[in-house]
Each structure stands twice: as C-alpha cells, then as structure tokens.
N, C-alpha and C positions, 0 to 999 in steps of 0.2 A: 552216635545218631546224627544223620545229615540235618543240617539246618534248613528251615523252609525258606524259600526264596521270597524276597520282598515283592509285594504286589505293586510297590509303587514304581511308576515310570517316570523317566526325566523327558520333559518335553523339549523337543529339538526344534520347535517352530522359531521362525525368525521374530525377533521382538519388533515390536511396531513403534518407532520412536516418534514422538510429537513435540511440539514446542508448548510453552505454557499458554499460548493464546488458543482460544476456542474457535477462531476464525475459521469459517468452513473452506475446505479445499474442494475445488471443482474437478471431478474426475473426468469431465468432457472437454478440458481445455484442449488437448491435443487433437481430439476428433474435429472440434470446431475449427481450430486453425487449419487441420488438413483439408476440411471441407471448403473454407472459404479460399484457400490456395487453388484447389482444383477448380472451383467455379470461376475464379480469376483467370486462370490459364485457358480455361474453355471459352471465356468470353474475348479473352485477347486473341485466340485464334479464330474468332468469328463462328463458333459452333454452338448449335443448340444442343439441349440434353439428349435428344433423339439422334443427332450426328454423333456425339461422343458415344452413346449407347451402341450404335451400329458399328462404329470403329473398334471398340474394345470388347464387344460381345458381352456386354453387362447390361442388364435390364434398366430401363429408364427410371423405374421406381427404385432400384437400388441405388442408382447413381444420385437421385434426388435425395434419398436418406443419407448418403455419404457427404454430399455438399451441405446438408443441414446439420451435420455433425451428430446425426441420430445414431449411428452404429459405428463400430470399430472395424474397418475394411481389413482383410487379410493382405499379407504381403503379395501374394499372387495377384489379387484384385488390383493393388496399387500398381504392380508392374504392367499389368494391362492397360491401366489409365494413363500412366506415364508413356507407354509405347504409342497409344492412340493419340496422345497430345504431342508427340515428338519431342519430349523433354526427358532429361534424365531423373531417375527416381528421387534422387536427392533433393531435387527442386520443389517436390511435392512438401518436403518437410521444412521449407525455408521459413515459412510463416510462423511455425511453432518455436523457432529459435529467437523468440522475441527479446528485445533489449530489456534489462531490468536496471533501472537508475540506481546509482549508489552515489552519495555524496560524502566526502571525507575531508575533514576539516581539522588541522592540527591545532594544539592548545594555543590560544591567544591569538589565532589567525582568522576569526570569525569576521565578517564584513559588517562594519559599523554603518548603520543606516538612520535615516530620520523617519520618525513616525510623531504622532501627535503629542506624545509625552516628551519629545526631545526638548520642547521650549521650558519644561519645567524641571530640567535636570535629570531626565531619565534616559540612560544609555542603552541602545539596543544593538546588540551583536548578533547577526544572523549566522547560524551555525550549520546550515545545510540547505540544499535546495535541489528539487527534482522537476524535470520538464514533462514528464509524461504522467498518464494515468488520469482518472476521473475526479481524484481528490487532491487537494494542496494541503501539503504539511509545512508549517513554518515554525522551526525551532529557533527561539531566542534566548541568549543570556542576557538578562536585564540587571543593570547595575544603577542603584540610586545612591549618589553620593552626598556628602553632608549639606550641600546647597540644594538638594532636591525639594520638591514641593509635592503635596498630595494632588492627586487628579483622578476624579472619578466618572468622568465623562466618556470613558472608552465604550465604543459600541460598534460591533461589526458581526459579519455572518459567520456561522460555524459553532464549534466548540473550542474551549480554551482549558488547557491544563497547566497548572502552576506547581512547582515543587520549590519550597523555600530551602535556600542554601545558607545564608548568613543574615544576620540583622533580625529585625521585628517589625511587623506591620499589622494595623487593622485593615483588612482588605473588604471593600464594599462590592457586593453583587446584588443589583436590585434593591429590595427593602432589608436586606440581612447584611451583617458585618461579621467578619471572621478574623480571629487572631491568629496569625501565621508566625510560627517560630521555625528554626532549622529543623527539617526532616518532615515538617507538615505539608500537605498538598491539598489542591482544591481543582475540582473539574466542574465546568459550569456552561452553560448556554450563554455564548458571548452576545447574542442579541439583546440582552438587558445591559443597562447602564453598569458599568464596573470599573474598579481601579483602586489604588492605595488611598485609603481615607485617612489614616493617621500613621504617621511615620515614627513608630515607637522607638526603634533603635537603628541609627545609621552609622556607617554605610550599610546597605543591604544588597543582596543579590539573589536572584532567583531564575529558575528555568522556566520558560513560558512556551508551551506548544500550542499552535493554532492550527486547527483543521477545518477545512471548508470545502464545498464542491467546487470543482473548476468551472469557471463561467464559460 
C-alpha cells in the first residue's frame, strides 16, 4: 500500500533578519535621498519643475512627488530625468551613499579628558566619537582610584547609562540612591543632579554612555 504524501510544505521564503533593537527602519530613505539629489541638480541647472518636466516628458506632478520622496521612480523614469539634467544616472544616487560614522578605539587607547569630576580623582577615558547625526553619543570608561572623592553635583542634558565593572558605589540620582555592584546598570535622565555618593569599594570602574541632542 502506498503511503499518503505528507501535506506539510517547506517554506522557502527568505528569512527576515533583524537586530535586537526595535528602532524603526525608514523605508523611504532611498526615495528621499534620490528626490533631494534631483531637486539639487535641477536647481543647480537653474531649471524649474516645469522646465524639467518638459525636457524629460514627465509630468510636473510626478516630478514633485519624486523630489519629495513620495514615490519610487522606475529606472526608465530616472534615466529620463538624468538625460534631461545632462548628468550620468549614477549621480542621482550619490546622495543615498551617505557616510556612516564609525569610531574604533583599541584597548587602553581612549582619550583621557577633563570633566567636572577630574578635580576629585575621577578619571575619564573617552572611548569613541562621531561627528555626524542629530544625536551626540559619548561613551566613557570612568575610573575612581583610592584617592577619589564622592561627587553628586553632575548635571547635564540628555540621558546617561552606567554599567558597573569593578568596585562598589552608592550612586545618587535626584532624591534616590542606588547600590551598584559589578554587572549592575542604571539608566537615567541626566538633567537631575547625580553622581557617586558613597564610594563603598575602591578602586572602581564603570562604563558611562551619555546621549543628548546635538545643539
């Protein structure tokens, strides 16, 4: 007797890989970059939307939507636009190839800088720096040696994340104090007064990441 064939089917769909972050991905980034580049090239050529429309045989309404990143133009449409602008097709995509900052720092090569806690024995080692974007991220390795003193008057814009590596401290934030041991972390609004209130076990090190809008 022939066996009945299994009704199960194997899905051959390509899996969708994501990072652990739920940060949204903007599907219109390419369209917006294309539109902005086309608008720039049109203006550089001293052309109005109507001028480009006539030269490319594409309606002014369609061009307006393309320049505002509202639609995804076909390759044929982009070729017509590039020809009308008298530029190579690849130039339209130049703006979408935007630079992505990356900062690499080898072990023990972070830049030691001065901050408010330097006067009380807190050593700050900057572990990275980016120059673009609307948000500033400052990662520090902070070391408090045996001669360090408590300091709870730190106050600045943005958010701060602390991850305890060695030592032990009572860390003050506003009206509350938190005992931090290796492996503990704290994330807080750094607009409130904060800082190490009681240095329980020295020396200590912790990672501090400060995030705030670029002014």
